[in-house]
C-alpha positions as CSV (number, residue, x, y, z in Angstrom):
1,M,-15.3,27.2,17.3
2,R,-17.6,25.1,18.3
3,R,-17.4,22.0,19.7
4,P,-18.5,18.8,18.2
5,S,-21.4,17.7,19.3
6,F,-21.6,14.1,20.8
7,A,-23.7,12.8,17.6
8,I,-21.1,13.7,16.0
9,Y,-19.0,11.6,18.1
10,G,-21.2,8.6,18.4
11,I,-20.8,8.5,14.5
12,L,-17.0,8.6,14.5
13,G,-17.5,6.0,17.0
14,A,-19.3,3.7,15.8
15,F,-16.8,4.1,12.6
16,V,-14.3,3.1,14.2
17,L,-15.6,-0.1,16.0
18,G,-17.4,-1.3,13.0
19,S,-14.0,-0.5,11.2
20,A,-11.8,-2.5,13.8
21,F,-14.4,-5.7,14.2
22,P,-13.3,-7.5,11.2
23,F,-9.9,-7.2,12.9
24,Y,-10.8,-8.3,16.0
25,W,-13.2,-11.3,14.6
26,S,-9.9,-12.6,12.9
27,F,-7.9,-12.1,16.3
28,L,-11.3,-14.0,18.1
29,V,-10.8,-17.1,15.5
30,A,-7.3,-17.4,16.2
31,S,-7.1,-17.2,19.9
32,R,-9.2,-20.2,19.5
33,D,-9.5,-23.9,17.9
34,N,-11.9,-24.2,15.1
35,S,-14.5,-25.1,17.0
36,V,-15.6,-21.7,17.5
37,L,-17.1,-21.1,14.4
38,T,-19.3,-23.7,15.4
39,G,-20.1,-23.2,19.0
40,D,-21.5,-21.0,21.5
41,F,-20.6,-16.9,20.0
42,T,-18.5,-15.1,22.4
43,L,-16.4,-11.6,21.6
44,I,-13.8,-13.2,24.6
45,P,-10.5,-14.3,23.1
46,G,-9.2,-17.3,23.7
47,G,-6.1,-18.7,24.8
48,N,-4.6,-20.2,21.5
49,F,-3.6,-17.2,19.5
50,W,0.3,-18.3,20.1
51,T,-0.2,-21.6,19.3
52,N,-1.8,-21.1,16.1
53,A,1.1,-18.6,15.6
54,T,2.9,-21.0,16.0
55,R,1.4,-23.8,13.4
56,V,1.6,-21.0,10.9
57,F,5.1,-20.9,10.9
58,D,6.0,-24.6,10.7
59,T,3.1,-24.9,7.9
60,V,4.4,-22.7,5.8
61,P,7.7,-20.6,5.0
62,F,6.3,-17.4,7.0
63,W,9.7,-15.5,8.3
64,K,11.1,-15.9,4.6
65,A,7.8,-14.6,3.1
66,L,7.6,-11.8,5.4
67,G,11.1,-10.7,4.5
68,N,10.3,-11.2,1.1
69,S,6.8,-9.1,0.9
70,F,8.9,-6.1,3.2
71,L,11.7,-6.0,0.6
72,V,8.8,-6.1,-2.7
73,S,6.7,-3.6,-0.3
74,G,9.5,-1.0,1.0
75,T,11.9,-0.7,-2.7
76,V,8.3,-0.5,-4.6
77,T,6.9,2.6,-2.1
78,F,9.8,4.2,-2.3
79,S,10.7,4.4,-5.9
80,V,6.3,5.0,-6.4
81,V,6.8,7.8,-4.5
82,L,10.1,9.5,-5.3
83,L,9.3,8.9,-9.1
84,S,5.3,9.5,-8.9
85,T,6.3,13.3,-6.9
86,L,9.3,13.7,-10.0
87,A,7.0,12.9,-12.9
88,G,4.0,14.9,-10.8
89,F,6.4,18.1,-10.1
90,A,7.5,17.7,-14.0
91,F,3.6,17.6,-15.0
92,A,2.2,20.7,-12.4
93,K,5.3,23.2,-13.2
94,L,7.6,22.2,-15.9
95,K,6.7,24.2,-19.5
96,F,7.1,21.3,-22.0
97,R,5.7,20.1,-25.9
98,G,3.6,17.2,-25.6
99,R,2.7,17.4,-22.3
100,G,-0.5,17.5,-22.0
101,V,-0.8,14.5,-24.3
102,L,1.6,12.6,-22.4
103,F,-0.3,13.2,-19.5
104,L,-3.5,12.3,-20.5
105,F,-1.8,8.8,-22.0
106,V,-0.4,8.1,-18.5
107,V,-4.4,9.0,-17.1
108,A,-5.7,6.3,-19.9
109,T,-4.0,3.5,-18.8
110,L,-5.7,3.6,-15.9
111,A,-8.8,2.4,-17.3
112,V,-6.6,-1.2,-18.6
113,P,-7.3,-3.5,-16.7
114,T,-4.4,-5.6,-14.8
115,Q,-5.7,-8.9,-16.0
116,L,-4.8,-8.0,-19.5
117,G,-1.2,-7.4,-18.9
118,I,-0.6,-10.6,-17.0
119,I,0.4,-12.8,-19.9
120,P,2.4,-11.1,-21.9
121,L,4.1,-9.4,-18.6
122,Y,5.1,-13.1,-17.8
123,M,6.9,-13.8,-21.0
124,A,8.5,-10.3,-20.8
125,M,9.9,-11.6,-17.1
126,A,10.4,-14.8,-18.0
127,E,12.3,-13.7,-21.2
128,F,15.1,-11.8,-18.3
129,G,15.2,-14.3,-16.2
130,W,13.0,-13.4,-13.5
131,A,10.6,-16.2,-13.5
132,G,10.0,-16.8,-10.1
133,E,12.9,-14.2,-8.6
134,L,11.1,-11.1,-6.6
135,E,12.8,-8.9,-9.3
136,A,9.4,-10.3,-11.6
137,V,7.5,-8.5,-8.9
138,I,9.0,-4.9,-8.3
139,V,10.2,-4.0,-11.2
140,P,6.9,-3.4,-12.9
141,N,5.3,-2.0,-9.7
142,L,8.2,0.7,-9.7
143,V,5.5,3.4,-10.5
144,T,2.3,3.7,-11.0
145,A,-0.1,6.1,-13.4
146,F,-1.9,6.6,-10.0
147,G,0.7,8.0,-8.3
148,V,1.8,10.2,-10.8
149,F,-1.7,11.4,-10.9
150,W,-2.2,12.0,-7.5
151,M,1.3,13.9,-7.3
152,R,0.5,15.9,-9.9
153,Q,-3.2,16.9,-8.8
154,Y,-1.7,18.1,-5.7
155,L,1.2,19.9,-6.4
156,L,-0.8,21.8,-9.0
157,D,-2.6,24.0,-6.0
158,A,0.2,23.0,-3.7
159,I,3.1,25.0,-4.8
160,P,3.0,28.7,-6.6
161,D,4.3,28.8,-10.2
162,E,6.3,32.4,-8.7
163,L,7.9,29.9,-5.8
164,V,9.6,27.7,-8.4
165,E,10.6,30.6,-10.9
166,A,12.2,32.8,-7.6
167,A,13.9,29.2,-7.0
168,R,15.2,28.9,-10.8
169,M,16.0,33.0,-10.5
170,D,18.2,32.2,-7.1
171,G,20.2,30.0,-9.3
172,C,18.9,27.1,-8.5
173,S,19.0,24.0,-10.7
174,L,15.6,22.1,-11.5
175,W,16.7,19.2,-9.3
176,R,17.7,21.8,-6.2
177,A,14.6,23.5,-7.1
178,F,12.0,19.9,-6.9
179,W,14.2,18.7,-3.8
180,H,13.7,22.4,-2.0
181,V,10.8,23.4,-2.6
182,A,8.8,21.0,-4.5
183,L,9.6,17.7,-1.7
184,P,8.8,19.0,1.3
185,A,5.3,20.9,-0.1
186,A,4.6,17.7,-1.2
187,R,5.5,15.6,1.9
188,P,1.7,15.3,3.3
189,A,0.4,13.9,-0.7
190,A,3.7,11.6,-0.8
191,A,2.7,9.9,2.6
192,M,-0.8,8.8,2.2
193,L,0.5,8.1,-1.2
194,G,3.3,5.9,0.7
195,V,0.7,4.2,2.6
196,F,-1.7,3.6,-0.2
197,T,1.3,1.9,-2.4
198,F,2.8,0.0,0.5
199,M,-0.8,-1.7,1.3
200,Q,-1.7,-2.5,-2.1
201,S,2.0,-4.1,-2.4
202,W,1.6,-6.1,0.8
203,N,-2.1,-7.2,-0.5
204,D,-1.0,-7.8,-4.0
205,F,-1.8,-11.6,-5.1
206,L,-2.5,-12.7,-8.0
207,W,0.9,-11.3,-9.8
208,P,3.4,-12.9,-6.9
209,L,1.0,-16.0,-7.2
210,V,1.5,-16.4,-11.5
211,V,5.3,-15.1,-11.4
212,L,6.7,-16.8,-7.7
213,N,7.2,-20.2,-7.0
214,A,6.7,-21.6,-3.8
215,D,10.4,-21.7,-2.6
216,N,10.4,-18.1,-3.0
217,P,6.6,-16.8,-2.2
218,T,5.5,-13.7,-0.7
219,L,3.5,-13.0,2.8
220,Q,0.0,-13.5,1.0
221,V,1.2,-16.4,-1.7
222,A,2.6,-17.9,1.8
223,L,-0.7,-17.8,3.2
224,E,-2.9,-19.1,0.7
225,K,-1.0,-22.1,1.7
226,L,-2.8,-22.4,4.9
227,Q,-6.2,-22.8,3.2
228,S,-5.2,-25.7,0.7
229,G,-7.2,-29.4,0.8
230,Y,-10.4,-30.2,1.6
231,Y,-10.5,-29.2,5.4
232,V,-9.7,-25.4,5.9
233,D,-8.9,-24.7,9.5
234,Y,-10.0,-21.1,10.4
235,S,-8.7,-21.0,13.3
236,L,-5.0,-21.6,11.5
237,V,-5.8,-19.3,8.3
238,L,-7.0,-16.2,10.4
239,A,-3.5,-16.4,12.7
240,G,-1.7,-16.2,9.4
241,T,-3.7,-13.4,8.5
242,T,-3.7,-11.3,11.6
243,L,0.2,-11.9,11.9
244,A,0.3,-10.5,8.0
245,T,-2.2,-7.4,9.1
246,V,0.5,-5.8,11.8
247,P,2.9,-4.4,9.6
248,V,0.3,-2.6,7.7
249,L,-1.1,-1.3,11.1
250,I,2.2,0.1,12.3
251,V,3.4,1.5,8.9
252,F,-0.2,3.6,8.9
253,L,0.3,4.5,12.8
254,V,3.9,5.9,11.6
255,L,2.9,7.6,8.5
256,G,-0.5,8.7,10.5
257,R,0.4,12.0,11.4
258,Q,1.5,13.2,7.8
259,I,-1.6,11.6,6.7
260,V,-3.9,14.2,9.3
261,A,-1.6,16.8,8.2
262,G,-2.3,16.6,4.6
263,V,-6.0,15.7,4.9
264,M,-6.0,18.5,7.4
265,Q,-4.1,20.8,4.7
266,G,-6.4,20.2,2.1
267,A,-9.2,21.1,4.5
268,V,-8.5,24.9,5.0
269,K,-7.6,25.4,1.1
270,G,-11.2,24.4,0.7
């Protein structure tokens, strides 16, 4: 196998630097005072990052918001991956009446803008007594149409029909066939869906802003308070943004091996 040329490495390196630079720029501004945007341009970090981070902790309920975001994102990610894999397995490998119509309906919901459902969804959450509570952010996102579509498309080719039929003939129940046959095969796609879902839930701003109150915010809602007012301290804002980005990077690093495995598996099939 021929090794990639230096040009390929150069292009990949340029993409990596271009992707990492916004995060480094956020850290650069967060490590200085607000004069960094009007003074001389420099790529050398200052020594004020922990001072600005402390100001973030004193300005907003950062730790409570961080815990809320972990609870919401973790619960939503686990639920979406599990339920989407179950639904994807059913749509891909089980034969039942109305399967095509139901799947078409699921895909059609992707075309409906999220903003259209905010008012009736808020009314429903208020009726349940969940307005201002984390349940209002978690429950509506326990399963997504994109997750079902993603897992169904992957499982169509990842598992031969004969393998599922052989498991059933050997005495496996439908649940055991899913657990021992479908779930191991779906692991790379489930890991990628988990990363996408965690990032989307972690960065979600509009719905938590609408349904939660100032005493029980998620991290993105809490960080919005850093830039309220006439004067915006960008060092303070980007210090909070940098701190909020670190958990997403950790999740990506933890699941990175599964993501690479899924990409390589798809490349080999292609």
